[in-house]
Chimera marker file (.cmm) of the C-alpha trace (Angstrom):
<marker_set name="trace">
<marker id="1" x="33.110" y="20.564" z="14.258" r="1" g="1" b="0" radius="0.5"/>
<marker id="2" x="29.726" y="19.075" z="15.242" r="1" g="1" b="0" radius="0.5"/>
<marker id="3" x="29.215" y="15.352" z="15.730" r="1" g="1" b="0" radius="0.5"/>
<marker id="4" x="27.366" y="13.721" z="12.806" r="1" g="1" b="0" radius="0.5"/>
<marker id="5" x="25.474" y="10.468" z="13.091" r="1" g="1" b="0" radius="0.5"/>
<marker id="6" x="24.961" y="8.262" z="10.055" r="1" g="1" b="0" radius="0.5"/>
<marker id="7" x="22.066" y="5.782" z="9.777" r="1" g="1" b="0" radius="0.5"/>
<marker id="8" x="24.179" y="2.657" z="9.313" r="1" g="1" b="0" radius="0.5"/>
<marker id="9" x="24.341" y="-0.681" z="11.147" r="1" g="1" b="0" radius="0.5"/>
<marker id="10" x="26.408" y="1.162" z="13.707" r="1" g="1" b="0" radius="0.5"/>
<marker id="11" x="26.562" y="4.847" z="14.433" r="1" g="1" b="0" radius="0.5"/>
<marker id="12" x="29.739" y="6.617" z="13.382" r="1" g="1" b="0" radius="0.5"/>
<marker id="13" x="30.808" y="9.914" z="14.953" r="1" g="1" b="0" radius="0.5"/>
<marker id="14" x="33.738" y="12.013" z="13.729" r="1" g="1" b="0" radius="0.5"/>
<marker id="15" x="35.452" y="14.239" z="16.286" r="1" g="1" b="0" radius="0.5"/>
<marker id="16" x="37.464" y="17.391" z="15.706" r="1" g="1" b="0" radius="0.5"/>
<marker id="17" x="40.692" y="15.397" z="15.959" r="1" g="1" b="0" radius="0.5"/>
<marker id="18" x="39.607" y="13.187" z="13.079" r="1" g="1" b="0" radius="0.5"/>
<marker id="19" x="39.176" y="10.081" z="15.219" r="1" g="1" b="0" radius="0.5"/>
<marker id="20" x="36.203" y="7.848" z="14.518" r="1" g="1" b="0" radius="0.5"/>
<marker id="21" x="34.143" y="6.359" z="17.339" r="1" g="1" b="0" radius="0.5"/>
<marker id="22" x="31.764" y="3.499" z="16.704" r="1" g="1" b="0" radius="0.5"/>
<marker id="23" x="28.796" y="2.800" z="18.967" r="1" g="1" b="0" radius="0.5"/>
<marker id="24" x="27.351" y="-0.669" z="18.529" r="1" g="1" b="0" radius="0.5"/>
<marker id="25" x="23.564" y="-1.016" z="18.967" r="1" g="1" b="0" radius="0.5"/>
<marker id="26" x="22.183" y="-3.513" z="21.504" r="1" g="1" b="0" radius="0.5"/>
<marker id="27" x="21.036" y="-5.885" z="18.754" r="1" g="1" b="0" radius="0.5"/>
<marker id="28" x="24.615" y="-6.211" z="17.500" r="1" g="1" b="0" radius="0.5"/>
<marker id="29" x="26.010" y="-7.409" z="20.833" r="1" g="1" b="0" radius="0.5"/>
<marker id="30" x="27.930" y="-10.670" z="20.559" r="1" g="1" b="0" radius="0.5"/>
<marker id="31" x="25.898" y="-13.867" z="20.513" r="1" g="1" b="0" radius="0.5"/>
<marker id="32" x="25.519" y="-15.864" z="23.732" r="1" g="1" b="0" radius="0.5"/>
<marker id="33" x="27.803" y="-18.857" z="24.341" r="1" g="1" b="0" radius="0.5"/>
<marker id="34" x="27.437" y="-22.185" z="26.133" r="1" g="1" b="0" radius="0.5"/>
<marker id="35" x="29.961" y="-24.412" z="27.903" r="1" g="1" b="0" radius="0.5"/>
<marker id="36" x="29.764" y="-27.526" z="30.042" r="1" g="1" b="0" radius="0.5"/>
<marker id="37" x="30.735" y="-26.980" z="33.684" r="1" g="1" b="0" radius="0.5"/>
<marker id="38" x="30.847" y="-29.148" z="36.791" r="1" g="1" b="0" radius="0.5"/>
<marker id="39" x="28.203" y="-28.299" z="39.407" r="1" g="1" b="0" radius="0.5"/>
<marker id="40" x="28.323" y="-30.634" z="42.331" r="1" g="1" b="0" radius="0.5"/>
<marker id="41" x="28.185" y="-34.294" z="41.319" r="1" g="1" b="0" radius="0.5"/>
<marker id="42" x="26.715" y="-33.611" z="37.887" r="1" g="1" b="0" radius="0.5"/>
<marker id="43" x="27.413" y="-31.529" z="34.813" r="1" g="1" b="0" radius="0.5"/>
<marker id="44" x="25.611" y="-28.300" z="34.016" r="1" g="1" b="0" radius="0.5"/>
<marker id="45" x="25.318" y="-26.022" z="31.017" r="1" g="1" b="0" radius="0.5"/>
<marker id="46" x="26.652" y="-22.496" z="31.544" r="1" g="1" b="0" radius="0.5"/>
<marker id="47" x="25.129" y="-19.866" z="29.268" r="1" g="1" b="0" radius="0.5"/>
<marker id="48" x="26.881" y="-16.484" z="29.026" r="1" g="1" b="0" radius="0.5"/>
<marker id="49" x="26.037" y="-13.346" z="27.117" r="1" g="1" b="0" radius="0.5"/>
<marker id="50" x="25.876" y="-9.599" z="27.064" r="1" g="1" b="0" radius="0.5"/>
<marker id="51" x="22.919" y="-7.248" z="27.397" r="1" g="1" b="0" radius="0.5"/>
<marker id="52" x="22.398" y="-3.528" z="26.838" r="1" g="1" b="0" radius="0.5"/>
<marker id="53" x="21.985" y="-2.782" z="30.563" r="1" g="1" b="0" radius="0.5"/>
<marker id="54" x="21.358" y="-4.594" z="33.837" r="1" g="1" b="0" radius="0.5"/>
<marker id="55" x="17.578" y="-4.031" z="33.611" r="1" g="1" b="0" radius="0.5"/>
<marker id="56" x="17.235" y="-6.266" z="30.537" r="1" g="1" b="0" radius="0.5"/>
<marker id="57" x="15.538" y="-9.555" z="31.490" r="1" g="1" b="0" radius="0.5"/>
<marker id="58" x="17.018" y="-12.793" z="30.144" r="1" g="1" b="0" radius="0.5"/>
<marker id="59" x="14.695" y="-15.656" z="29.217" r="1" g="1" b="0" radius="0.5"/>
<marker id="60" x="16.269" y="-18.989" z="28.279" r="1" g="1" b="0" radius="0.5"/>
<marker id="61" x="14.089" y="-21.367" z="26.249" r="1" g="1" b="0" radius="0.5"/>
<marker id="62" x="10.908" y="-19.600" z="27.322" r="1" g="1" b="0" radius="0.5"/>
<marker id="63" x="11.729" y="-19.754" z="31.046" r="1" g="1" b="0" radius="0.5"/>
<marker id="64" x="12.730" y="-16.818" z="33.202" r="1" g="1" b="0" radius="0.5"/>
<marker id="65" x="16.102" y="-17.974" z="34.543" r="1" g="1" b="0" radius="0.5"/>
<marker id="66" x="17.968" y="-15.988" z="37.215" r="1" g="1" b="0" radius="0.5"/>
<marker id="67" x="21.230" y="-14.673" z="35.807" r="1" g="1" b="0" radius="0.5"/>
<marker id="68" x="24.307" y="-13.324" z="37.583" r="1" g="1" b="0" radius="0.5"/>
<marker id="69" x="26.312" y="-10.317" z="36.536" r="1" g="1" b="0" radius="0.5"/>
<marker id="70" x="25.638" y="-6.935" z="35.028" r="1" g="1" b="0" radius="0.5"/>
<marker id="71" x="25.897" y="-6.220" z="31.327" r="1" g="1" b="0" radius="0.5"/>
<marker id="72" x="27.929" y="-9.437" z="31.033" r="1" g="1" b="0" radius="0.5"/>
<marker id="73" x="25.638" y="-12.119" z="32.455" r="1" g="1" b="0" radius="0.5"/>
<marker id="74" x="25.813" y="-15.860" z="33.096" r="1" g="1" b="0" radius="0.5"/>
<marker id="75" x="23.355" y="-18.569" z="34.074" r="1" g="1" b="0" radius="0.5"/>
<marker id="76" x="24.012" y="-22.187" z="35.016" r="1" g="1" b="0" radius="0.5"/>
<marker id="77" x="21.381" y="-24.775" z="34.097" r="1" g="1" b="0" radius="0.5"/>
<marker id="78" x="21.265" y="-28.420" z="35.177" r="1" g="1" b="0" radius="0.5"/>
<marker id="79" x="21.583" y="-30.642" z="32.092" r="1" g="1" b="0" radius="0.5"/>
<marker id="80" x="18.102" y="-32.111" z="32.714" r="1" g="1" b="0" radius="0.5"/>
<marker id="81" x="16.579" y="-28.637" z="32.365" r="1" g="1" b="0" radius="0.5"/>
<marker id="82" x="18.780" y="-27.784" z="29.385" r="1" g="1" b="0" radius="0.5"/>
<marker id="83" x="17.817" y="-31.026" z="27.607" r="1" g="1" b="0" radius="0.5"/>
<marker id="84" x="14.115" y="-30.260" z="27.972" r="1" g="1" b="0" radius="0.5"/>
<marker id="85" x="14.643" y="-26.725" z="26.677" r="1" g="1" b="0" radius="0.5"/>
<marker id="86" x="16.591" y="-27.373" z="23.451" r="1" g="1" b="0" radius="0.5"/>
<marker id="87" x="15.094" y="-27.402" z="19.970" r="1" g="1" b="0" radius="0.5"/>
<marker id="88" x="13.892" y="-30.590" z="18.248" r="1" g="1" b="0" radius="0.5"/>
<marker id="89" x="17.410" y="-31.541" z="17.088" r="1" g="1" b="0" radius="0.5"/>
<marker id="90" x="18.794" y="-30.921" z="20.583" r="1" g="1" b="0" radius="0.5"/>
<marker id="91" x="21.604" y="-28.645" z="19.476" r="1" g="1" b="0" radius="0.5"/>
<marker id="92" x="20.344" y="-25.085" z="20.140" r="1" g="1" b="0" radius="0.5"/>
<marker id="93" x="18.769" y="-22.974" z="22.902" r="1" g="1" b="0" radius="0.5"/>
<marker id="94" x="16.711" y="-19.836" z="22.324" r="1" g="1" b="0" radius="0.5"/>
<marker id="95" x="17.750" y="-16.813" z="24.404" r="1" g="1" b="0" radius="0.5"/>
<marker id="96" x="15.346" y="-13.867" z="24.631" r="1" g="1" b="0" radius="0.5"/>
<marker id="97" x="16.333" y="-10.519" z="26.089" r="1" g="1" b="0" radius="0.5"/>
<marker id="98" x="13.492" y="-8.136" z="26.967" r="1" g="1" b="0" radius="0.5"/>
<marker id="99" x="14.170" y="-4.479" z="27.710" r="1" g="1" b="0" radius="0.5"/>
<marker id="100" x="11.410" y="-3.163" z="30.018" r="1" g="1" b="0" radius="0.5"/>
<marker id="101" x="12.327" y="0.464" z="29.223" r="1" g="1" b="0" radius="0.5"/>
<marker id="102" x="11.712" y="0.165" z="25.477" r="1" g="1" b="0" radius="0.5"/>
<marker id="103" x="9.627" y="-3.033" z="25.355" r="1" g="1" b="0" radius="0.5"/>
<marker id="104" x="12.225" y="-4.199" z="22.838" r="1" g="1" b="0" radius="0.5"/>
<marker id="105" x="12.923" y="-7.894" z="22.436" r="1" g="1" b="0" radius="0.5"/>
<marker id="106" x="16.043" y="-9.557" z="21.025" r="1" g="1" b="0" radius="0.5"/>
<marker id="107" x="15.913" y="-13.297" z="20.323" r="1" g="1" b="0" radius="0.5"/>
<marker id="108" x="19.107" y="-15.231" z="19.636" r="1" g="1" b="0" radius="0.5"/>
<marker id="109" x="19.819" y="-18.892" z="19.133" r="1" g="1" b="0" radius="0.5"/>
<marker id="110" x="22.883" y="-20.397" z="20.794" r="1" g="1" b="0" radius="0.5"/>
<marker id="111" x="24.534" y="-23.722" z="19.983" r="1" g="1" b="0" radius="0.5"/>
<marker id="112" x="25.082" y="-26.213" z="22.790" r="1" g="1" b="0" radius="0.5"/>
<marker id="113" x="28.344" y="-28.197" z="22.967" r="1" g="1" b="0" radius="0.5"/>
<marker id="114" x="28.292" y="-31.303" z="20.733" r="1" g="1" b="0" radius="0.5"/>
<marker id="115" x="27.011" y="-34.339" z="22.616" r="1" g="1" b="0" radius="0.5"/>
<marker id="116" x="26.065" y="-32.331" z="25.711" r="1" g="1" b="0" radius="0.5"/>
<marker id="117" x="22.394" y="-33.176" z="25.384" r="1" g="1" b="0" radius="0.5"/>
<marker id="118" x="23.017" y="-36.936" z="25.445" r="1" g="1" b="0" radius="0.5"/>
<marker id="119" x="22.804" y="-37.576" z="21.701" r="1" g="1" b="0" radius="0.5"/>
<marker id="120" x="25.591" y="-39.289" z="19.834" r="1" g="1" b="0" radius="0.5"/>
<marker id="121" x="26.806" y="-37.385" z="16.834" r="1" g="1" b="0" radius="0.5"/>
<marker id="122" x="29.351" y="-38.086" z="14.128" r="1" g="1" b="0" radius="0.5"/>
<marker id="123" x="31.994" y="-35.369" z="14.009" r="1" g="1" b="0" radius="0.5"/>
<marker id="124" x="33.383" y="-34.530" z="10.593" r="1" g="1" b="0" radius="0.5"/>
<marker id="125" x="36.303" y="-32.609" z="12.052" r="1" g="1" b="0" radius="0.5"/>
<marker id="126" x="37.542" y="-31.770" z="15.513" r="1" g="1" b="0" radius="0.5"/>
<marker id="127" x="39.610" y="-28.669" z="16.214" r="1" g="1" b="0" radius="0.5"/>
<marker id="128" x="41.710" y="-28.458" z="19.363" r="1" g="1" b="0" radius="0.5"/>
<marker id="129" x="43.169" y="-25.124" z="20.379" r="1" g="1" b="0" radius="0.5"/>
<marker id="130" x="45.862" y="-24.789" z="23.038" r="1" g="1" b="0" radius="0.5"/>
<marker id="131" x="46.673" y="-21.448" z="24.629" r="1" g="1" b="0" radius="0.5"/>
<link id1="1" id2="2" r="1" g="1" b="0" radius="0.2"/>
<link id1="2" id2="3" r="1" g="1" b="0" radius="0.2"/>
<link id1="3" id2="4" r="1" g="1" b="0" radius="0.2"/>
<link id1="4" id2="5" r="1" g="1" b="0" radius="0.2"/>
<link id1="5" id2="6" r="1" g="1" b="0" radius="0.2"/>
<link id1="6" id2="7" r="1" g="1" b="0" radius="0.2"/>
<link id1="7" id2="8" r="1" g="1" b="0" radius="0.2"/>
<link id1="8" id2="9" r="1" g="1" b="0" radius="0.2"/>
<link id1="9" id2="10" r="1" g="1" b="0" radius="0.2"/>
<link id1="10" id2="11" r="1" g="1" b="0" radius="0.2"/>
<link id1="11" id2="12" r="1" g="1" b="0" radius="0.2"/>
<link id1="12" id2="13" r="1" g="1" b="0" radius="0.2"/>
<link id1="13" id2="14" r="1" g="1" b="0" radius="0.2"/>
<link id1="14" id2="15" r="1" g="1" b="0" radius="0.2"/>
<link id1="15" id2="16" r="1" g="1" b="0" radius="0.2"/>
<link id1="16" id2="17" r="1" g="1" b="0" radius="0.2"/>
<link id1="17" id2="18" r="1" g="1" b="0" radius="0.2"/>
<link id1="18" id2="19" r="1" g="1" b="0" radius="0.2"/>
<link id1="19" id2="20" r="1" g="1" b="0" radius="0.2"/>
<link id1="20" id2="21" r="1" g="1" b="0" radius="0.2"/>
<link id1="21" id2="22" r="1" g="1" b="0" radius="0.2"/>
<link id1="22" id2="23" r="1" g="1" b="0" radius="0.2"/>
<link id1="23" id2="24" r="1" g="1" b="0" radius="0.2"/>
<link id1="24" id2="25" r="1" g="1" b="0" radius="0.2"/>
<link id1="25" id2="26" r="1" g="1" b="0" radius="0.2"/>
<link id1="26" id2="27" r="1" g="1" b="0" radius="0.2"/>
<link id1="27" id2="28" r="1" g="1" b="0" radius="0.2"/>
<link id1="28" id2="29" r="1" g="1" b="0" radius="0.2"/>
<link id1="29" id2="30" r="1" g="1" b="0" radius="0.2"/>
<link id1="30" id2="31" r="1" g="1" b="0" radius="0.2"/>
<link id1="31" id2="32" r="1" g="1" b="0" radius="0.2"/>
<link id1="32" id2="33" r="1" g="1" b="0" radius="0.2"/>
<link id1="33" id2="34" r="1" g="1" b="0" radius="0.2"/>
<link id1="34" id2="35" r="1" g="1" b="0" radius="0.2"/>
<link id1="35" id2="36" r="1" g="1" b="0" radius="0.2"/>
<link id1="36" id2="37" r="1" g="1" b="0" radius="0.2"/>
<link id1="37" id2="38" r="1" g="1" b="0" radius="0.2"/>
<link id1="38" id2="39" r="1" g="1" b="0" radius="0.2"/>
<link id1="39" id2="40" r="1" g="1" b="0" radius="0.2"/>
<link id1="40" id2="41" r="1" g="1" b="0" radius="0.2"/>
<link id1="41" id2="42" r="1" g="1" b="0" radius="0.2"/>
<link id1="42" id2="43" r="1" g="1" b="0" radius="0.2"/>
<link id1="43" id2="44" r="1" g="1" b="0" radius="0.2"/>
<link id1="44" id2="45" r="1" g="1" b="0" radius="0.2"/>
<link id1="45" id2="46" r="1" g="1" b="0" radius="0.2"/>
<link id1="46" id2="47" r="1" g="1" b="0" radius="0.2"/>
<link id1="47" id2="48" r="1" g="1" b="0" radius="0.2"/>
<link id1="48" id2="49" r="1" g="1" b="0" radius="0.2"/>
<link id1="49" id2="50" r="1" g="1" b="0" radius="0.2"/>
<link id1="50" id2="51" r="1" g="1" b="0" radius="0.2"/>
<link id1="51" id2="52" r="1" g="1" b="0" radius="0.2"/>
<link id1="52" id2="53" r="1" g="1" b="0" radius="0.2"/>
<link id1="53" id2="54" r="1" g="1" b="0" radius="0.2"/>
<link id1="54" id2="55" r="1" g="1" b="0" radius="0.2"/>
<link id1="55" id2="56" r="1" g="1" b="0" radius="0.2"/>
<link id1="56" id2="57" r="1" g="1" b="0" radius="0.2"/>
<link id1="57" id2="58" r="1" g="1" b="0" radius="0.2"/>
<link id1="58" id2="59" r="1" g="1" b="0" radius="0.2"/>
<link id1="59" id2="60" r="1" g="1" b="0" radius="0.2"/>
<link id1="60" id2="61" r="1" g="1" b="0" radius="0.2"/>
<link id1="61" id2="62" r="1" g="1" b="0" radius="0.2"/>
<link id1="62" id2="63" r="1" g="1" b="0" radius="0.2"/>
<link id1="63" id2="64" r="1" g="1" b="0" radius="0.2"/>
<link id1="64" id2="65" r="1" g="1" b="0" radius="0.2"/>
<link id1="65" id2="66" r="1" g="1" b="0" radius="0.2"/>
<link id1="66" id2="67" r="1" g="1" b="0" radius="0.2"/>
<link id1="67" id2="68" r="1" g="1" b="0" radius="0.2"/>
<link id1="68" id2="69" r="1" g="1" b="0" radius="0.2"/>
<link id1="69" id2="70" r="1" g="1" b="0" radius="0.2"/>
<link id1="70" id2="71" r="1" g="1" b="0" radius="0.2"/>
<link id1="71" id2="72" r="1" g="1" b="0" radius="0.2"/>
<link id1="72" id2="73" r="1" g="1" b="0" radius="0.2"/>
<link id1="73" id2="74" r="1" g="1" b="0" radius="0.2"/>
<link id1="74" id2="75" r="1" g="1" b="0" radius="0.2"/>
<link id1="75" id2="76" r="1" g="1" b="0" radius="0.2"/>
<link id1="76" id2="77" r="1" g="1" b="0" radius="0.2"/>
<link id1="77" id2="78" r="1" g="1" b="0" radius="0.2"/>
<link id1="78" id2="79" r="1" g="1" b="0" radius="0.2"/>
<link id1="79" id2="80" r="1" g="1" b="0" radius="0.2"/>
<link id1="80" id2="81" r="1" g="1" b="0" radius="0.2"/>
<link id1="81" id2="82" r="1" g="1" b="0" radius="0.2"/>
<link id1="82" id2="83" r="1" g="1" b="0" radius="0.2"/>
<link id1="83" id2="84" r="1" g="1" b="0" radius="0.2"/>
<link id1="84" id2="85" r="1" g="1" b="0" radius="0.2"/>
<link id1="85" id2="86" r="1" g="1" b="0" radius="0.2"/>
<link id1="86" id2="87" r="1" g="1" b="0" radius="0.2"/>
<link id1="87" id2="88" r="1" g="1" b="0" radius="0.2"/>
<link id1="88" id2="89" r="1" g="1" b="0" radius="0.2"/>
<link id1="89" id2="90" r="1" g="1" b="0" radius="0.2"/>
<link id1="90" id2="91" r="1" g="1" b="0" radius="0.2"/>
<link id1="91" id2="92" r="1" g="1" b="0" radius="0.2"/>
<link id1="92" id2="93" r="1" g="1" b="0" radius="0.2"/>
<link id1="93" id2="94" r="1" g="1" b="0" radius="0.2"/>
<link id1="94" id2="95" r="1" g="1" b="0" radius="0.2"/>
<link id1="95" id2="96" r="1" g="1" b="0" radius="0.2"/>
<link id1="96" id2="97" r="1" g="1" b="0" radius="0.2"/>
<link id1="97" id2="98" r="1" g="1" b="0" radius="0.2"/>
<link id1="98" id2="99" r="1" g="1" b="0" radius="0.2"/>
<link id1="99" id2="100" r="1" g="1" b="0" radius="0.2"/>
<link id1="100" id2="101" r="1" g="1" b="0" radius="0.2"/>
<link id1="101" id2="102" r="1" g="1" b="0" radius="0.2"/>
<link id1="102" id2="103" r="1" g="1" b="0" radius="0.2"/>
<link id1="103" id2="104" r="1" g="1" b="0" radius="0.2"/>
<link id1="104" id2="105" r="1" g="1" b="0" radius="0.2"/>
<link id1="105" id2="106" r="1" g="1" b="0" radius="0.2"/>
<link id1="106" id2="107" r="1" g="1" b="0" radius="0.2"/>
<link id1="107" id2="108" r="1" g="1" b="0" radius="0.2"/>
<link id1="108" id2="109" r="1" g="1" b="0" radius="0.2"/>
<link id1="109" id2="110" r="1" g="1" b="0" radius="0.2"/>
<link id1="110" id2="111" r="1" g="1" b="0" radius="0.2"/>
<link id1="111" id2="112" r="1" g="1" b="0" radius="0.2"/>
<link id1="112" id2="113" r="1" g="1" b="0" radius="0.2"/>
<link id1="113" id2="114" r="1" g="1" b="0" radius="0.2"/>
<link id1="114" id2="115" r="1" g="1" b="0" radius="0.2"/>
<link id1="115" id2="116" r="1" g="1" b="0" radius="0.2"/>
<link id1="116" id2="117" r="1" g="1" b="0" radius="0.2"/>
<link id1="117" id2="118" r="1" g="1" b="0" radius="0.2"/>
<link id1="118" id2="119" r="1" g="1" b="0" radius="0.2"/>
<link id1="119" id2="120" r="1" g="1" b="0" radius="0.2"/>
<link id1="120" id2="121" r="1" g="1" b="0" radius="0.2"/>
<link id1="121" id2="122" r="1" g="1" b="0" radius="0.2"/>
<link id1="122" id2="123" r="1" g="1" b="0" radius="0.2"/>
<link id1="123" id2="124" r="1" g="1" b="0" radius="0.2"/>
<link id1="124" id2="125" r="1" g="1" b="0" radius="0.2"/>
<link id1="125" id2="126" r="1" g="1" b="0" radius="0.2"/>
<link id1="126" id2="127" r="1" g="1" b="0" radius="0.2"/>
<link id1="127" id2="128" r="1" g="1" b="0" radius="0.2"/>
<link id1="128" id2="129" r="1" g="1" b="0" radius="0.2"/>
<link id1="129" id2="130" r="1" g="1" b="0" radius="0.2"/>
<link id1="130" id2="131" r="1" g="1" b="0" radius="0.2"/>
</marker_set>
């Protein structure tokens, strides 16, 4: 039985054994995440994410930032740099991924941890998870 591709959000292929395989497009890769980490005597903002391949360039808040890793990447920013790069409310960073092979661009917004940018905020609820 030949493999059939359907034009959906993800591509679905049906094999001869009846199993279904789903291939997720690059635009559907999980959103980046941020966490506070200790770097030397001060705190830093760690941004992590996924990209389609290692050649995809990652731009954080309009600045080319060196990232570590392959398809799963991470970058650590000093809080001073992160504060200057957030949006007007100070709660989100813009992450742009540019694929030089296709000239494609994916822009995602990522939330920063509450209070990390030096602003006081009133929390409505606070969830604590223990593993």
